[in-house]
N, C-alpha and C positions, 0 to 999 in steps of 0.2 A: 365862477363855477368850481366846485371841489370834486377831485377825482377820488374814487373809492379804491384804496390800496390796502385795505385791512387784511385780505387773504394773501398770504405769501407762500407759494408752493416750494420755495427753495429748501427749507428744512426737510420736507418730505422727499424731495429729490435726492438730497444728500444721504438720507437714511436708506432709501431704496437702492441707491448706487452702491453703498457700503454692503448691503445684503447681497446684491447681485455679485459683487466682487468676491465675497466670501464663498458663495455657492459655486462660483466658477473655480475658485481655488480648490474646493473639495473635489470637483469633477476632474481637475487637472492632476491633482496629487493622489486622488483615491484614498485619502486618509481623513478620518473624522478628526476635526480640530477641537473636540470637546474634552479630550483626555488630558486635561490640565491638572487634575488632582491626583495626588500620589496613590491613593487607594485604588482608583480605577486603573492606573498604570500597573500597579502591583498585581491586581487580578488578571489583567490582560497578559502580563508577562508569565504568570502562573499557567494560564490556559495555553499559551504558546509553548511553554516547557512540556506540558502534558502532550500536546500534539507532536512535538519533536520526539519525546520518549516513545509514544505509541507508533510513530512512523518508523523508528529504528526497530521496534519489536516486530512490525510488519515485515521489514526487510529480513530480520532473523528468521521469521516463520517461513518466508519464501525460500530462503537458503535451505532451511530444514526440509521443506517439501522436495526441493531439487535433490538433496542428499538421499532422502528416503526413496525417491524414484530411481536413483542409480542403484541403490541397494536392492530394491524390488526387482529391477531388471536382471541383475546378476543372480538373484535367487530363482527367478523363473528359468534362467538358462541352466543353473545347477540342477533344478528339478528335472528338466528335460534330459540332461546328461545322466542323472541318476537312474532314470528309467532305462536308458541304454545300458548302464552297468547291470541293472537287474536282469535285462534280457540276455546279456552276455553270460551272466552267472547261471541262469536257468539252462542255457545251452551247454555251458561248460560242465555242469553237474549231470551230464547224461552219459551213462556208462557205455553207450554205443560208439562214442567218439574215440579215435585213436590219439596217441600222444602228440602227433604233429598238428592235428586239428585243435587240440586243447592249447597247444602253445600259441597258435594263431589267435585264439580267443583271448588268451592271457595278455598277449602283446597289445591287442586292441583295448582291452580293459585298462592296462597300464597307461596307454596314451590318453585315454579318456580321463582318467584320474589326474594325470599331469595337466591336461587342459583345464580341468575344473580348478585345480590349485592355482594356476596362472590367472584365471578369472577372478578368484578371490583376492589374490595379491595385487592385481591391477585395478581392483574396484576402490576408487578413492574420490575424495571431494576436496578441492582446494589444497591438494598435496597431502591430505591425511587419509590413511587407510580406514575403510569403513568397517570391515569385518574384524571383530575382536574389540570394538570400541563401544563406548556408552556416552554419546553426545547429549548435551542439554541445551535447549534453545530458549534463550531469555526473550520473553514477550513483554517486558516492562514490569508490570505488577505480578505477572505469573510466568510460568515456564513449562516446557514440555520436554520430557526425557525419553531417550530411546536406548535400547540395548541390542547390539547385533553380535551374536556369538561368532567365533572364528570359523567354525564349520569346516575345518580341514578334512578332505577326503583321503588323506595319505594312508590312513590305517585300514581302509576298506580292502577286503579280499574277495577275489572272484569265487572262492569256495564258500564264503559265508554270506548266504542270502539274508539271514536274520540281521546281520550288521548293516547290510545295504538298506533294509527296510527301516531300521532304527535311524539311519542317516536321513532317509527320506522323511521320516516323521519330524526330525529336527528342522529340516528345511521348511516343512509345512508350518511349524510353530513360529519359526523366524519370519516367514512371509506374513503370517497373521499379525505378529507384533509390529512389523514394519507398516502393514496396512492400517493398523489401529493408530499408530503414531502419525501417519500421513493424514488420516481423517481428523485427528485432533488438531493438527496444524492448519488444515483447511478451515476447520471450524473457528480456530483462533483468528485467522486472517479476516473472516467475515465479521467477527465481533470487533476486531481492531478497526476495520474500515468504517463500521457504524460509529464507533466511539470517536474516531478522528473527524468524521463528518460533523457529528453533533458538537464536539468541542470547538472545532474551527468555526462553526456557525455561531456558537455562543460568543466567541472572541470577536467575530465579525460584527455582531450586533453592538459590541461595546466600542470597538476600535476602528472599524473600517467604514468607509462611506457607503451609505445606501444610495446607489447611483440613481435609482428612480426618483427618490425624494430630492436628491441634489439637483437633478435636472428640473424637477417641478419647482423647487425653490428659485432656481435661476430664472425660469420662465415667468413666474409670478412677479419677482422683483423687477425684471426687465419690462414687463407689461405696465406695472405701476410707474416705473420711471418714464416710460413712453407717455403715459397719461399726464404725468406731471410736466413733462417737456411740452406737450401739446397745450396744457393750461397756460404755461409761461408764454408760449408763442401767441396764444389767443389774447392774453392780457396785454402783451406788447402791441399787438395789432389794434386792440381797443384803445390803448394809450395813444398810439399814433393818430388814430381817428379823432380822439378827443382833442389832442393838441392841434390837429389840422383845423378842427372846427373853431377852436379858440383863436387861432391865428388868422382864420379866414374872415 
């Protein structure tokens, strides 16, 4: 009697075992193993550099927003105090007041101006004074610039209401400029976030493991390996039965 041994599942088992091990390596390392050619690696490195540059730009934009928010808060405080200066000036320029009353108003006016000057001098970011500066925020391929005038109130006089109004107008313009810069930086952060997400996704498609596909590959190879092992076990069992019959 001749046994049929033409079908040999061992090569298939070896192939599926190798596939399963590779899929398992991808899952463990979370890195696609296909990036063996230099061109793919070059593109992947370029995309990573772009992500790094845009990420730094995003950090710069966030720092700029924080800086502008500090400047904006100081400008709001100065605006409130300027209103107080105007009120004091209106009362001072009233001929019904005597010298003592005017002196009291003058002293309060001077203290307010001094407080405003201290606010301006104390307004800083990362150790740098904000008022009288023109910061530029690098966002990678673009930049956003700002200009914050010194706005010193030291020349204001309680007798000169026109000067107080002109100072108030300067504050309003500075607040508008700071607001515009802040909005531009917020807009830039949204653009950068989108670009970072898209670029990282493009790099991921080239260089990183698609975990869903890796798990699927592992399961398929493991299933085929199990089937091959069952086939071997079945053939071994059939072989034992045939040998038993021959020897019996």
